[in-house]
C-alpha positions in Angstrom: 0.4 0.3 -0.3 2.0 2.8 -1.5 0.4 6.7 0.5 -0.3 10.0 -2.3 2.3 12.6 -1.1 -0.3 15.1 0.1 -1.0 12.2 2.8 1.4 14.5 5.3 0.7 18.2 5.0 -3.5 17.6 5.0 -4.8 19.0 7.6 -5.3 16.3 10.9 -9.3 17.1 10.9 -9.5 16.6 7.6 -9.9 12.2 8.9 -13.7 13.2 10.8 -15.8 11.3 9.0 -18.4 14.2 8.7 -17.1 16.8 9.7 -13.7 16.6 7.4 -15.2 16.3 4.3 -17.4 19.0 4.7 -13.8 20.8 6.0 -12.2 19.9 2.2 -15.2 20.2 0.5 -15.5 24.0 2.1 -11.8 24.5 1.5 -11.2 23.1 -1.4 -14.1 22.9 -3.8 -16.5 25.3 -5.6 -18.2 28.5 -3.9 -21.4 26.5 -3.8 -20.8 24.0 -1.0 -20.3 27.2 0.9 -24.2 27.8 0.3 -25.2 23.6 0.4 -23.3 24.3 3.9 -25.3 26.2 5.2 -28.2 24.9 4.2 -27.1 21.4 5.9 -27.1 23.8 8.9 -30.4 25.5 8.8 -31.7 22.4 7.8 -30.8 20.8 11.4 -31.2 24.2 13.3 -34.7 23.5 11.8 -35.5 19.3 12.6 -33.2 20.4 16.6 -36.7 23.0 16.6 -38.9 20.5 16.2 -37.0 17.7 18.5 -37.0 19.8 21.5 -38.9 22.7 21.4 -37.7 26.1 21.8 -35.0 25.1 23.7 -32.6 23.9 20.6 -33.6 27.7 19.1 -32.4 29.3 23.0 -29.5 27.1 22.8 -28.7 28.2 19.2 -28.2 31.4 20.1 -26.4 31.3 23.2 -24.6 29.9 21.2 -23.6 32.5 19.0 -23.3 34.9 21.6 -19.3 34.3 21.1 -19.3 35.7 17.5 -21.8 38.2 17.4 -18.9 39.6 20.3 -16.3 39.9 18.4 -18.5 41.7 15.3 -19.6 43.7 17.9 -16.1 44.3 18.9 -14.2 44.5 15.4 -17.1 47.3 14.2 -15.6 49.6 17.7 -12.2 49.4 16.7 -12.5 50.0 12.2 -11.5 46.5 11.3 
């Protein structure tokens, strides 16, 4: 069995089954893959809300708080 030449240079998270496939497509794929990824996230959120109710929506909003804070700080710094 021979190894591919790029096998040593690929990030380790590419070997994670679902996450690695999506990450590889986002980095090396077409621009459409970003839209597909956003549709997958939205679908997962809708299914979570259907399953667990507003708790899933609230936890999703809570998980996005650090990103929103960083965005607001970047806006106020002028970057």
